Phi, psi and omega in degrees: 000147183292340182265358182295132182233126185236129174262126177242110179268117189096022188274003183277338185218170170055224183297319180300319179290324177298322176295317179299319178299315180297317181289333181291344177278352180258171171288161180106178183238162184230142171242117177265129179235140178185176185278333189258111182298320181295318179293323177297315180296320179294320179296316179300319182294334182274347186277145171291135180073045185304331183294336182262017180245129174252159174232146180223127176281125185207128169261105187295343178286348179260108179298326180299320179291322177296318179296322178294321178300324179300334181278342187239343188292313187085182185290143175225165178260327182218143171237129179237127180249112176244000181300127181248194180213156177272082182286131180292144177252179179111170179295158182309317184293343184256349188284137174281109185297323179295323177292324178296318178296321179296321178297319176298318181301323182282301189279313182281298185292332174297316178296321180293321178298321177298312179298318183294313188266333189250343184301328181292349179271353184279128182292157176306138182089359183272190185209155172238124182235123178258173181235128177245230180180154188295341179292349176302330185232024176224124184275103180241119180306139177088005183234025188296332180292311178298318180300314182295317180298310184290322178295321178297319178295318182296321177293320182292323180305318183291323177292316180296326178298329175282313185293322187263001180306142012275005172301132181271129180236125182220175174221148170251133183244095182283154168265201180300123184229137180280093180229181178295346181299336179260015183295336181289343179285155173292153179306322182293316180294321179295314179298320179295318179299314181292323179294320177298319179298314181298327183281334187253336182284143178303329180288345177075016179200164175269167183277152175238154182306322181293333175295315181293323183303327181298329178292321179292320177297321180300312186285332177280334183277329187268111185287357183252016181246117174205151183068023188248144171250119182264114180274126174228085191220019173066014181094013182300327183284347177249002187282000000 
């Protein structure tokens, strides 16, 4: 519909931007929110239908900023949260607990702040979609922080789907995806990581942002989907 309005938090890069690209091909408007003004401006410039795209600077880890956005955003039809965090890895004895708490503040508590302050702005028939990750249900040594964050979100999604009904609340759970999140790696290490995934995953390839975007479109388009976690991980959970 031409009046459909979607807020994408974390929409300037990676999976969030892929969702924005897909939605920009449709009627309706988009609001991109994120911490980096330059990345938001660049993302807006790359989108089809740039005139119908707004940008909002937002650090989702700050509840005060999320609450302030609630005062200025206005009504929306869908809210999608793809903002992630740099969760520390490694064995329990090696993990920086303060860094782990900061990761929780961004991805878990940031998502909860969005649901708390912004869900009331979603029009009837709309949806709230969060982002988890396949490690929520796969025990991999050295990843307990990511596992805990994502598992907590997946459990919460089901509770929120009951509490906020008839608002539909879902999550998309991506697997290994080639995004800017791995930009800190050397090109060689990144290529090796992706090649290993392609060789070992049942799908025979690694994930791309546009693959993940299809999951978000599915849950916002289907009015009979709520309390659901959509896995898009190339078969990692059965591997």
